[in-house]
C-alpha positions in Angstrom: 18.5 2.5 -11.0 18.5 -0.9 -13.1 15.8 -2.7 -13.6 15.5 -6.2 -13.9 13.3 -8.3 -17.0 10.1 -8.2 -14.6 10.7 -4.5 -13.5 11.5 -3.5 -17.4 7.8 -5.0 -18.5 5.8 -3.2 -15.7 7.2 0.0 -16.4 6.8 -0.6 -20.3 3.5 -1.0 -19.9 2.3 1.0 -17.1 4.1 3.5 -19.7 2.3 2.7 -22.2 -0.9 2.6 -20.1 -0.4 5.7 -19.4 0.6 7.9 -22.2 -2.9 6.4 -24.0 -5.0 6.7 -21.5 -4.1 11.0 -20.8 -3.8 11.5 -24.6 -7.6 10.1 -24.6 -8.6 12.5 -21.8 -7.3 15.8 -23.5 -9.4 14.6 -26.8 -12.2 14.1 -24.6 -11.1 17.8 -23.0 -10.1 19.4 -26.1 -12.0 18.2 -29.1 -15.2 16.1 -27.3 -16.1 18.9 -25.0 -16.2 21.3 -27.8 -18.1 19.8 -30.1 -21.0 19.3 -27.7 -21.1 21.8 -25.9 -20.3 24.4 -28.7 -21.8 22.6 -32.1 -24.5 20.7 -29.9 -22.7 17.5 -30.8 -23.3 15.2 -27.9 -22.0 11.6 -29.5 -18.1 12.5 -28.9 -18.1 12.8 -25.8 -20.4 9.5 -25.5 -17.7 7.7 -26.9 -14.7 9.0 -26.4 -16.2 9.4 -22.4 -16.4 5.7 -22.3 -13.0 4.7 -24.0 -11.3 7.6 -21.7 -13.4 5.5 -18.7 -11.9 2.8 -19.1 -9.4 3.6 -19.5 -8.6 5.5 -16.4 -10.4 2.5 -14.2 -7.6 0.5 -16.1 -4.7 3.0 -15.3 -5.8 2.9 -11.7 -5.5 -0.1 -12.0 -2.3 -0.4 -13.4 -0.5 2.1 -11.1 -0.1 0.3 -7.1 1.8 -3.1 -8.8 3.9 -1.1 -11.0 4.1 0.8 -7.8 4.8 -2.6 -5.8 8.0 -3.9 -9.0 9.4 -0.7 -9.0 9.5 0.3 -5.7 7.8 3.5 -5.5 7.2 5.5 -2.5 4.4 6.7 -0.9 4.8 10.5 -2.2 5.4 8.8 -5.9 2.4 6.4 -5.8 0.3 9.6 -5.0 2.0 12.1 -7.5 1.1 8.9 -10.3 -2.7 8.9 -9.5 -3.2 12.8 -9.2 -1.8 12.8 -12.5 -4.2 10.3 -13.7 -6.4 13.7 -13.1 -5.2 16.4 -14.5 -4.6 17.5 -17.7 -1.0 16.5 -19.1 -0.5 14.7 -16.4 0.7 11.2 -17.1 3.2 12.9 -19.8 4.8 15.0 -16.7 4.6 12.4 -14.7 6.3 9.7 -17.3 8.9 12.4 -17.7 9.6 12.8 -14.0 9.7 9.1 -14.0 11.9 8.9 -16.5 14.3 10.8 -15.8 14.5 10.9 -11.5 14.7 6.3 -12.2 17.1 7.3 -14.6 14.8 4.2 -16.3 14.7 4.0 -20.3 11.7 2.7 -21.2 
């Protein structure tokens, strides 16, 4: 699939937002949560959780216009939404999107 400049812009924007959101989720799960429950240091969850929550809302907000611009079907859009709540989900979705739509962004 060849993308025009507007579609490329949306694809790149979504890629970076999804990768940063996915990374924040992994940091929350594998660094901040152990710090809270193993080392009794809840401050990490406070800050990382706040940042992840903001990034999650941005991700959800960007999924729908991106789906519209890139002409995703319902199942791809649903997969993007489900990927946002699974560890490593955004990375898997990005790889799948790159492979299935032959998008190099």
